[in-house]
KEKE-729450 format. One line per 2 residues: number of its first residue (from 0); for each residue x, y, z of C-alpha. Coordinates in Angstrom, 2 decimals. Layout:
BEGIN
NUM) X Y Z ~ ...
This chain:
BEGIN
0) -10.55 9.31 -17.95 ~ -13.65 7.12 -18.06
2) -15.77 10.01 -16.78 ~ -14.23 12.30 -19.39
4) -15.04 9.89 -22.23 ~ -18.61 9.46 -20.97
6) -19.03 13.24 -20.90 ~ -17.69 13.58 -24.44
8) -20.04 10.90 -25.74 ~ -22.91 12.65 -24.01
10) -22.31 16.14 -25.38 ~ -20.24 15.78 -28.55
12) -22.71 13.80 -30.70 ~ -24.19 16.87 -32.48
14) -20.71 18.02 -33.50 ~ -19.30 14.85 -35.12
16) -18.80 16.54 -38.51 ~ -16.51 19.13 -36.91
18) -14.64 16.35 -35.12 ~ -13.89 14.50 -38.34
20) -12.87 17.77 -39.98 ~ -10.36 18.34 -37.19
22) -8.96 14.80 -37.60 ~ -8.45 15.21 -41.36
24) -6.87 18.67 -41.04 ~ -4.52 17.53 -38.27
26) -3.36 14.59 -40.39 ~ -2.67 16.93 -43.32
28) -0.89 19.38 -41.01 ~ 1.42 16.64 -39.71
30) 2.15 15.30 -43.21 ~ 2.95 18.77 -44.61
32) 5.15 19.40 -41.56 ~ 7.20 16.29 -42.26
34) 7.61 17.21 -45.93 ~ 8.52 20.82 -45.15
36) 11.27 19.74 -42.75 ~ 12.40 17.08 -45.23
38) 13.62 19.89 -47.49 ~ 16.37 20.60 -44.96
40) 18.31 17.47 -45.93 ~ 18.77 18.11 -49.68
42) 19.36 21.80 -48.98 ~ 22.25 20.96 -46.66
44) 23.68 18.49 -49.14 ~ 23.56 21.10 -51.92
46) 24.91 23.97 -49.80 ~ 27.81 22.02 -48.33
48) 28.39 19.80 -51.39 ~ 28.29 16.76 -49.15
50) 27.27 14.21 -51.77 ~ 29.76 12.27 -53.85
52) 27.66 9.13 -54.13 ~ 25.94 7.74 -57.17
54) 22.24 7.17 -56.51 ~ 20.12 4.55 -58.20
56) 16.41 5.11 -58.83 ~ 14.08 2.43 -57.43
58) 10.57 2.18 -58.98 ~ 7.99 3.56 -56.57
60) 6.01 0.34 -56.53 ~ 9.07 -1.55 -55.27
62) 9.79 1.11 -52.62 ~ 6.48 0.59 -50.82
64) 6.77 -3.20 -50.96 ~ 10.00 -3.17 -48.93
66) 10.20 -3.64 -45.14 ~ 9.43 -0.50 -43.13
68) 13.04 0.02 -42.01 ~ 14.23 0.05 -45.68
70) 11.51 2.33 -47.05 ~ 13.18 5.49 -45.73
72) 16.50 4.68 -47.38 ~ 14.82 3.89 -50.71
74) 12.80 7.12 -50.58 ~ 15.91 9.19 -49.95
76) 17.76 7.35 -52.76 ~ 15.00 8.34 -55.22
78) 14.90 11.94 -53.94 ~ 18.69 12.32 -54.29
80) 18.63 10.69 -57.71 ~ 16.00 13.20 -58.85
82) 17.97 16.10 -57.33 ~ 21.27 15.02 -58.91
84) 19.56 14.68 -62.29 ~ 18.03 18.16 -62.01
86) 21.29 19.68 -60.74 ~ 23.09 18.25 -63.76
88) 20.44 19.71 -66.10 ~ 19.59 23.07 -64.45
90) 22.36 23.82 -61.96 ~ 22.54 23.88 -58.16
92) 21.14 27.39 -57.65 ~ 17.92 26.74 -59.56
94) 17.35 23.46 -57.73 ~ 18.01 25.20 -54.38
96) 15.47 27.91 -55.34 ~ 12.86 25.27 -56.17
98) 13.49 23.55 -52.82 ~ 13.09 26.86 -50.98
100) 9.82 27.58 -52.78 ~ 8.63 24.05 -52.01
102) 9.47 24.64 -48.33 ~ 7.41 27.86 -48.34
104) 4.43 26.16 -50.01 ~ 4.41 23.13 -47.69
106) 4.81 25.39 -44.64 ~ 1.89 27.53 -45.83
108) -0.24 24.42 -46.30 ~ 0.84 23.11 -42.89
110) -0.06 26.33 -41.08 ~ -3.36 26.63 -42.99
112) -4.34 23.10 -41.95 ~ -3.19 23.80 -38.39
114) -5.39 26.91 -38.25 ~ -8.29 25.02 -39.82
116) -8.01 22.19 -37.30 ~ -8.23 24.75 -34.46
118) -11.04 26.72 -36.12 ~ -13.33 23.70 -36.55
120) -12.98 22.95 -32.84 ~ -14.46 26.32 -31.84
122) -18.09 25.30 -32.62 ~ -17.53 22.15 -30.53
124) -16.19 24.06 -27.52 ~ -18.84 26.76 -27.61
126) -21.57 24.26 -28.46 ~ -20.72 21.97 -25.53
128) -20.75 24.92 -23.12 ~ -24.04 26.26 -24.48
130) -25.61 22.78 -24.34 ~ -24.34 22.32 -20.79
132) -25.78 25.66 -19.63 ~ -29.12 24.90 -21.29
134) -29.28 21.49 -19.64 ~ -28.56 23.00 -16.23
136) -31.10 25.79 -16.73 ~ -33.83 23.45 -17.99
138) -33.09 21.06 -15.13 ~ -33.46 23.94 -12.66
140) -36.83 24.76 -14.22 ~ -37.99 21.15 -14.00
142) -36.82 20.34 -10.46 ~ -39.34 20.56 -7.61
144) -39.15 23.38 -5.07 ~ -37.99 20.89 -2.45
146) -34.62 20.58 -4.19 ~ -33.90 24.28 -3.73
148) -34.80 24.24 -0.06 ~ -31.67 22.12 0.44
150) -29.37 24.04 -1.92 ~ -27.94 27.56 -1.68
152) -28.81 29.84 -4.60 ~ -25.24 31.12 -4.71
154) -23.98 27.55 -5.05 ~ -26.29 26.89 -8.00
156) -25.20 30.16 -9.65 ~ -21.55 29.18 -9.11
158) -22.11 25.83 -10.81 ~ -23.72 27.47 -13.82
160) -21.03 30.14 -14.11 ~ -17.68 29.14 -12.63
162) -18.01 25.37 -13.00 ~ -19.26 25.54 -16.59
164) -16.46 27.98 -17.42 ~ -13.95 25.56 -15.90
166) -15.36 22.72 -18.01 ~ -14.92 24.88 -21.11
168) -11.35 25.92 -20.37 ~ -10.14 22.62 -18.92
170) -12.14 19.83 -20.55 ~ -13.42 21.25 -23.83
172) -10.12 23.08 -24.25 ~ -8.24 19.81 -23.85
174) -10.42 18.12 -26.46 ~ -8.44 19.74 -29.28
176) -5.18 18.49 -27.79 ~ -6.59 15.00 -27.36
178) -7.54 14.88 -31.04 ~ -4.49 16.62 -32.49
180) -1.68 15.21 -30.37 ~ -2.25 11.45 -30.92
182) -2.34 12.10 -34.67 ~ 0.89 14.12 -34.57
184) 2.62 11.63 -32.29 ~ 1.70 8.63 -34.48
186) 2.68 10.31 -37.77 ~ 5.92 11.75 -36.36
188) 6.76 8.42 -34.76 ~ 6.31 6.62 -38.07
190) 8.57 9.24 -39.68 ~ 11.23 8.66 -37.00
192) 11.16 4.90 -37.64 ~ 11.41 5.48 -41.39
194) 14.35 7.89 -40.94 ~ 16.26 5.67 -38.46
196) 14.62 2.79 -36.68 ~ 17.83 2.12 -34.68
198) 17.88 5.59 -33.09 ~ 14.14 5.48 -32.51
200) 14.41 2.13 -30.71 ~ 17.12 3.58 -28.47
202) 15.27 6.85 -27.77 ~ 11.88 5.30 -27.01
204) 13.29 3.49 -23.99 ~ 13.22 6.80 -22.06
206) 9.62 7.81 -23.00 ~ 7.97 6.00 -20.02
208) 9.97 8.26 -17.68 ~ 8.11 11.33 -19.00
210) 4.71 9.64 -18.65 ~ 5.49 8.55 -15.07
212) 6.63 12.05 -14.03 ~ 3.47 13.63 -15.44
214) 1.31 11.13 -13.58 ~ 3.01 11.94 -10.27
216) 2.41 15.67 -10.69 ~ -1.23 15.24 -11.74
218) -2.08 12.95 -8.81 ~ -4.96 14.15 -6.58
220) -5.50 17.22 -8.77 ~ -9.21 16.43 -9.20
222) -9.84 16.34 -5.43 ~ -8.02 19.63 -4.87
224) -9.94 21.26 -7.74 ~ -13.22 20.02 -6.25
226) -12.33 21.79 -3.00 ~ -11.59 25.01 -4.90
228) -14.91 24.95 -6.73 ~ -16.76 24.25 -3.48
230) -15.15 27.33 -1.93 ~ -16.07 29.32 -5.06
232) -19.68 28.34 -4.40 ~ -19.35 29.69 -0.84
234) -18.02 32.97 -2.26 ~ -20.97 33.29 -4.67
236) -23.43 32.39 -1.91 ~ -22.07 35.17 0.28
238) -22.25 37.67 -2.58 ~ -25.86 36.65 -3.25
240) -26.75 36.92 0.46 ~ -25.04 40.32 0.72
242) -26.90 41.75 -2.28 ~ -30.20 40.44 -0.91
244) -29.59 41.69 2.62 ~ -27.73 44.93 1.98
246) -30.40 47.02 3.67 ~ -30.17 44.94 6.88
248) -26.36 44.93 6.81 ~ -26.26 48.73 6.64
250) -29.03 49.14 9.20 ~ -27.16 47.02 11.76
252) -23.75 48.52 10.87 ~ -22.49 45.03 10.05
254) -20.25 45.93 7.11 ~ -17.05 44.95 8.95
256) -18.54 41.68 10.13 ~ -19.66 40.73 6.60
258) -16.32 41.86 5.17 ~ -14.43 39.67 7.66
260) -16.70 36.74 6.87 ~ -16.11 37.22 3.13
262) -12.36 37.58 3.69 ~ -12.29 34.23 5.48
264) -13.89 32.42 2.55 ~ -11.80 34.14 -0.11
266) -8.58 33.52 1.85 ~ -9.39 29.80 2.10
268) -10.08 29.76 -1.62 ~ -6.82 31.62 -2.32
270) -4.79 28.99 -0.45 ~ -6.49 26.06 -2.19
272) -6.22 27.75 -5.60 ~ -2.54 28.44 -5.03
274) -1.87 24.76 -4.40 ~ -3.77 23.67 -7.50
276) -2.16 26.35 -9.67 ~ 1.31 25.53 -8.32
278) 0.89 21.88 -9.20 ~ -0.49 22.78 -12.61
280) 2.37 25.24 -13.19 ~ 4.82 22.34 -12.80
282) 3.48 20.79 -16.01 ~ 5.38 22.93 -18.49
284) 8.83 23.12 -16.82 ~ 8.88 19.40 -15.96
286) 7.83 18.36 -19.47 ~ 10.30 20.92 -20.92
288) 13.13 19.47 -18.83 ~ 12.29 15.84 -19.64
290) 11.93 16.74 -23.32 ~ 15.37 18.32 -23.29
292) 16.78 15.20 -21.59 ~ 15.25 13.06 -24.35
294) 16.67 15.32 -27.07 ~ 20.10 15.30 -25.39
296) 20.13 11.50 -25.21 ~ 19.25 11.26 -28.90
298) 21.83 13.93 -29.73 ~ 24.58 12.08 -27.88
300) 23.71 8.70 -29.37 ~ 23.37 9.99 -32.94
302) 26.41 12.24 -32.66 ~ 28.49 9.30 -31.42
304) 27.45 7.23 -34.43 ~ 28.39 10.03 -36.84
306) 31.74 10.75 -35.18 ~ 32.65 7.06 -35.25
308) 31.77 6.91 -38.93 ~ 28.87 4.45 -38.69
310) 26.74 4.25 -41.84 ~ 23.46 4.08 -39.88
312) 22.90 7.83 -40.28 ~ 24.75 10.83 -41.77
314) 24.79 14.47 -40.63 ~ 21.91 15.96 -42.74
316) 19.62 12.99 -41.95 ~ 20.59 13.30 -38.30
318) 19.59 16.99 -38.28 ~ 16.27 16.10 -39.93
320) 15.77 13.33 -37.37 ~ 16.38 15.77 -34.50
322) 13.90 18.26 -35.96 ~ 11.17 15.59 -36.14
324) 12.07 14.32 -32.67 ~ 11.73 17.84 -31.31
326) 8.37 18.13 -33.09 ~ 7.11 15.01 -31.33
328) 8.11 16.45 -27.95 ~ 5.60 19.34 -28.23
330) 2.46 17.15 -28.52 ~ 3.75 15.03 -25.65
332) 4.08 18.19 -23.55 ~ 0.56 19.19 -24.57
334) -0.60 15.81 -23.34 ~ 0.88 16.69 -19.97
336) -1.17 19.90 -19.89 ~ -4.31 17.92 -20.72
338) -3.51 15.36 -18.02 ~ -3.66 18.19 -15.44
340) -6.47 20.19 -17.00 ~ -8.94 17.32 -17.45
342) -9.05 16.26 -13.76 ~ -9.51 19.91 -12.83
344) -12.41 20.26 -15.25 ~ -13.94 16.92 -14.27
346) -14.10 18.12 -10.67 ~ -16.35 20.92 -11.90
348) -18.31 18.47 -14.04 ~ -18.92 16.35 -10.94
350) -20.51 19.37 -9.22 ~ -22.60 20.15 -12.31
352) -23.78 16.54 -12.43 ~ -25.22 16.93 -8.94
354) -27.83 19.20 -10.53 ~ -28.19 17.34 -13.85
356) -28.60 13.96 -12.14 ~ -30.85 15.23 -9.36
358) -33.96 13.10 -9.07 ~ -37.27 14.80 -9.77
360) -39.87 13.05 -7.65 ~ -42.70 15.14 -9.16
362) -43.36 12.77 -12.03 ~ -45.95 12.82 -14.79
364) -48.47 9.98 -15.16 ~ -47.58 7.63 -18.01
366) -51.14 7.96 -19.37 ~ -52.49 11.25 -17.94
368) -56.21 11.82 -17.43 ~ -57.49 14.88 -19.37
370) -58.44 17.87 -17.20 ~ -59.98 20.63 -19.27
372) -61.55 22.65 -16.45 ~ -62.71 22.79 -12.84
374) -66.32 21.75 -12.23 ~ -66.83 20.42 -8.69
376) -64.26 20.57 -5.87 ~ -60.71 20.06 -4.64
378) -60.42 17.30 -2.05 ~ -57.68 16.54 0.49
380) -58.04 12.98 1.74 ~ -55.89 12.12 4.78
382) -52.97 14.14 3.38 ~ -49.63 14.15 5.24
384) -46.37 15.83 4.27 ~ -42.81 16.25 5.46
386) -39.84 17.80 3.66 ~ -37.19 15.50 2.10
388) -34.67 16.28 4.85 ~ -36.71 14.08 7.18
390) -37.90 16.85 9.48 ~ -41.07 16.62 11.54
392) -44.44 16.12 9.88 ~ -45.61 19.47 8.44
394) -49.13 18.24 7.61 ~ -50.67 15.33 9.43
396) -53.83 13.60 8.17 ~ -55.53 16.65 6.61
398) -59.04 16.13 5.23 ~ -60.55 19.10 3.43
400) -63.00 19.89 0.63 ~ -62.81 23.16 -1.36
402) -66.03 23.41 -3.43 ~ -66.14 25.36 -6.67
404) -66.98 29.05 -6.29 ~ -66.28 29.17 -2.55
406) -63.70 31.24 -0.71 ~ -61.76 29.14 1.77
408) -59.44 30.94 4.20 ~ -56.57 29.21 6.00
410) -55.23 30.70 9.22 ~ -52.89 29.64 11.99
412) -49.63 30.46 13.68 ~ -46.36 30.62 11.75
414) -45.12 27.12 10.93 ~ -48.59 25.58 11.14
416) -48.33 24.34 7.51 ~ -50.54 26.89 5.71
418) -48.26 27.59 2.73 ~ -47.31 23.93 2.44
420) -50.99 23.00 2.23 ~ -51.68 25.28 -0.75
422) -48.36 24.35 -2.43 ~ -49.59 20.76 -2.69
424) -52.46 21.76 -5.00 ~ -50.30 22.81 -8.01
426) -47.88 19.95 -7.18 ~ -44.95 22.08 -6.13
428) -44.59 19.18 -3.70 ~ -46.26 15.78 -3.44
430) -47.71 14.48 -0.15 ~ -45.95 11.58 1.52
432) -49.32 10.05 2.32 ~ -52.93 10.55 1.26
434) -54.33 11.89 -2.00 ~ -55.45 15.23 -3.44
436) -58.20 15.20 -6.05 ~ -59.66 17.72 -8.48
438) -63.18 16.80 -9.56 ~ -62.64 13.31 -8.17
440) -59.43 12.68 -10.14 ~ -56.15 12.29 -8.21
442) -53.86 15.12 -9.30 ~ -50.99 12.64 -9.73
444) -53.00 11.14 -12.63 ~ -53.32 14.51 -14.40
446) -50.73 16.42 -16.46 ~ -48.95 18.96 -14.26
448) -49.45 21.61 -16.93 ~ -53.22 21.02 -16.92
450) -53.35 21.48 -13.13 ~ -51.32 24.68 -13.14
452) -53.34 26.10 -16.03 ~ -56.31 26.12 -13.65
454) -54.50 28.02 -10.88 ~ -53.47 31.61 -10.39
456) -51.10 32.68 -7.59 ~ -50.68 35.97 -5.75
458) -48.01 35.74 -3.04 ~ -46.93 37.95 -0.18
460) -43.65 38.62 -1.97 ~ -44.41 39.81 -5.49
462) -42.28 37.75 -7.86 ~ -41.55 40.10 -10.76
464) -38.84 40.05 -13.43 ~ -36.41 42.66 -14.70
466) -38.54 43.41 -17.74 ~ -41.28 45.76 -18.90
468) -44.59 46.10 -17.06 ~ -46.34 44.70 -20.13
470) -44.19 41.54 -20.17 ~ -44.62 41.04 -16.42
472) -48.42 41.19 -16.68 ~ -48.45 39.03 -19.82
474) -46.04 36.53 -18.25 ~ -47.17 32.97 -19.01
476) -50.01 34.06 -21.33 ~ -49.28 33.40 -24.98
478) -49.99 36.17 -27.51 ~ -51.53 38.59 -24.99
480) -52.60 41.84 -26.63 ~ -52.10 45.33 -25.25
482) -55.86 45.77 -24.83 ~ -56.06 42.59 -22.73
484) -53.13 43.69 -20.56 ~ -54.62 47.15 -20.04
486) -58.00 45.65 -19.11 ~ -56.34 43.38 -16.53
488) -54.35 46.31 -15.13 ~ -57.50 48.41 -14.74
490) -59.25 45.65 -12.79 ~ -56.14 45.40 -10.59
492) -56.16 49.19 -9.90 ~ -52.75 49.38 -11.64
494) -53.47 51.28 -14.89 ~ -53.26 54.78 -13.42
496) -49.83 54.44 -11.81 ~ -48.52 52.57 -14.87
498) -49.42 55.48 -17.15 ~ -47.50 57.82 -14.83
500) -44.28 55.88 -15.50 ~ -41.98 56.88 -18.34
502) -42.95 54.69 -21.27 ~ -46.11 53.43 -19.57
504) -46.45 49.70 -20.10 ~ -42.93 49.58 -21.62
506) -41.37 50.84 -18.38 ~ -38.64 48.41 -17.16
508) -39.24 47.77 -13.46 ~ -35.72 46.66 -12.48
510) -34.52 43.62 -10.56 ~ -37.54 42.09 -8.76
512) -39.51 45.29 -9.44 ~ -37.20 47.49 -7.36
514) -38.40 50.62 -9.20 ~ -41.96 50.09 -7.94
516) -43.47 50.41 -4.47 ~ -44.73 47.35 -2.59
518) -48.37 48.12 -3.40 ~ -47.55 48.69 -7.08
520) -45.66 45.41 -7.31 ~ -48.58 43.58 -5.74
522) -51.07 45.12 -8.15 ~ -48.88 44.03 -11.10
524) -48.99 40.49 -9.67 ~ -52.78 40.69 -9.38
526) -53.05 41.97 -12.96 ~ -50.96 39.00 -14.07
528) -53.36 36.61 -12.32 ~ -56.38 38.42 -13.79
530) -54.99 38.12 -17.33 ~ -54.46 34.40 -16.86
532) -58.11 34.19 -15.79 ~ -57.82 30.95 -13.78
534) -60.84 29.24 -12.18 ~ -58.83 28.59 -8.98
536) -57.02 31.36 -7.13 ~ -54.41 30.97 -4.36
538) -53.65 34.03 -2.25 ~ -50.70 33.62 0.10
540) -50.91 36.59 2.51 ~ -51.23 38.89 -0.49
542) -51.65 42.07 1.60 ~ -49.57 41.19 4.68
544) -46.58 43.41 3.87 ~ -48.53 46.50 2.70
546) -49.33 49.74 4.46 ~ -52.98 50.60 5.20
548) -53.54 52.74 2.10 ~ -51.88 50.25 -0.25
550) -53.73 47.38 1.42 ~ -57.07 49.04 0.73
552) -56.24 49.54 -2.95 ~ -54.87 46.01 -3.34
554) -57.82 44.49 -1.45 ~ -60.24 46.16 -3.84
556) -58.33 44.60 -6.73 ~ -58.36 41.22 -4.98
558) -62.10 41.41 -4.42 ~ -62.59 41.90 -8.17
560) -60.18 39.06 -8.87 ~ -61.91 36.67 -6.43
562) -65.41 37.24 -7.75 ~ -66.78 34.10 -9.43
564) -63.59 32.16 -8.66 ~ -62.71 29.40 -6.23
566) -60.29 31.03 -3.79 ~ -57.92 29.62 -1.21
568) -56.55 32.50 0.88 ~ -53.83 32.33 3.52
570) -54.13 35.24 5.91 ~ -52.47 36.58 9.03
572) -54.75 39.62 9.17 ~ -58.07 38.05 10.07
574) -59.90 41.23 9.08 ~ -59.25 40.37 5.40
576) -61.03 37.00 5.51 ~ -64.07 37.68 7.73
578) -66.41 37.17 4.78 ~ -64.86 33.84 3.74
580) -67.31 31.00 3.15 ~ -65.23 28.80 5.43
582) -62.19 29.42 7.61 ~ -59.78 26.55 8.26
584) -57.62 26.82 11.40 ~ -54.34 24.88 11.25
586) -52.19 24.06 14.26 ~ -49.02 21.94 13.98
588) -50.13 20.47 10.66 ~ -53.66 19.51 11.72
590) -57.05 21.11 11.16 ~ -58.28 21.99 14.65
592) -61.26 24.25 13.77 ~ -63.35 25.15 10.74
594) -66.39 27.34 10.14 ~ -67.36 30.93 9.43
596) -65.93 33.91 11.31 ~ -68.80 34.25 13.80
598) -68.99 30.51 14.42 ~ -65.29 30.26 15.22
600) -65.43 33.23 17.56 ~ -68.28 31.57 19.41
602) -66.20 28.39 19.84 ~ -63.68 30.32 21.91
604) -60.78 28.24 20.61 ~ -57.57 29.00 18.74
606) -59.25 31.28 16.18 ~ -60.75 33.37 18.97
608) -57.31 33.61 20.56 ~ -55.74 34.79 17.28
610) -58.53 37.30 16.74 ~ -58.22 38.72 20.27
612) -54.46 39.09 19.88 ~ -54.91 41.16 16.72
614) -57.59 43.27 18.38 ~ -55.17 44.50 21.04
């Protein structure tokens, strides 16, 4: 419950006005409910002509000054006195008609307030869920890439979809019950004491039994729900992997294998879900049974008093008492539902918190140094790096200068640390040792946004979005005009094929650009980098996955892009970087050779070996 209250304080603050509205409307609903049922007593007395007493009117000021147990009797005395007076003046039928109309009016007011109390909770429920999704999404955007190397994408998607939905249905849905039910229970309980404190004192002895039974059923529900949500993440991860690898699955005729694998996860989830749902399904019948037991006990006790002729309570009052007692049972049963739903939802909230509370070790400087442009060089000074999982050192003591206006190529075998090296420049990761400087200023002392404004990226895998060609090229550039986008596309050799598409620059390219060829996707990426017009360009094997014809077209676009820019190019095809000003050869995280193409060939080392292998 402590975790639930902390969550409510964290997310409910913007919706306090709705909360107070719900409190007021629930109070009114309970009060009107009591008054509407109170009409039953005089109606019964009139219909069955049960009254032969003479009632004395007590001034209202004196009524409220009496002890609580006497207030109810004084109130009823005044009501009956007023009724008897009106019956004598207007007749029984007219008074009965007025009571019926009063019952209709109070019931209408009660139901209107009940609806209003539920309606004002809708903005809270939807607002909490929207706020939660925005926090998760913004946290995902702010977290470093290292976080996602340890998490499955399907698991993150499951937390944003299934877990948030569970929080809405279980936790936010229970919020209304937790506001409404205490109000109803308190007001109805006061009414029961006012009607007959003796019966209430007897009945309340059995209330702890209901609370104990609910606690037994709800035990360990949070842990079981956590297991279910974890299995749901596995389901989503498999769906995500299947969609991403559908071509390979079909090519290797692995449909049955993947289906069996998916069946295993869903079957495990089915079993866990069945246990949780079974336990949750016990809530209503158990609370219904215990409520009936409580009603039966009160019925027996009160009926015994009436049959023995005790003056504590008469038949109409007893019926009214039973109606109110039954009314108090419903909010208690709702409490039982909340006691099962909240742990279930908090299990999902615990999984969501793993993302929201994740530490971002890529931190901004408290007083950042301004960085308006790039004037001199990028320097790596004894830089070392390993991933957070504690694996082997990826980079080990790298020292490197990248002067302005030069093209620096980085080559080496797979796993040598090439991509990691360039990812340190825009601070996708931070080195574990050493320092990286731009124009002599450590990049940790500069705003991350200022660093990334200087850098343009073109990767081997073109990262495009399910949007128009125009929006993909203009991505990250505020207020880009059509003329600017077209100019960038022309430099990237993309304008001609774009104009062949239906709608031209408004053509929607599909998920990850699936409606375009590999070469077309790459040229869109290059156009995006050209429009940004950065002084520093990072090319991560930009032509590695292209056919010869596409490579030639893309390389021409890259040559235009690289002119007058500082370029760091990762390459497997050594033919694409022969004209680089300097080639850096990495092996197991260390720089083992550096120089121009001819110089490295003459050394006869690792670069020569790589070159000879590609020449075969």
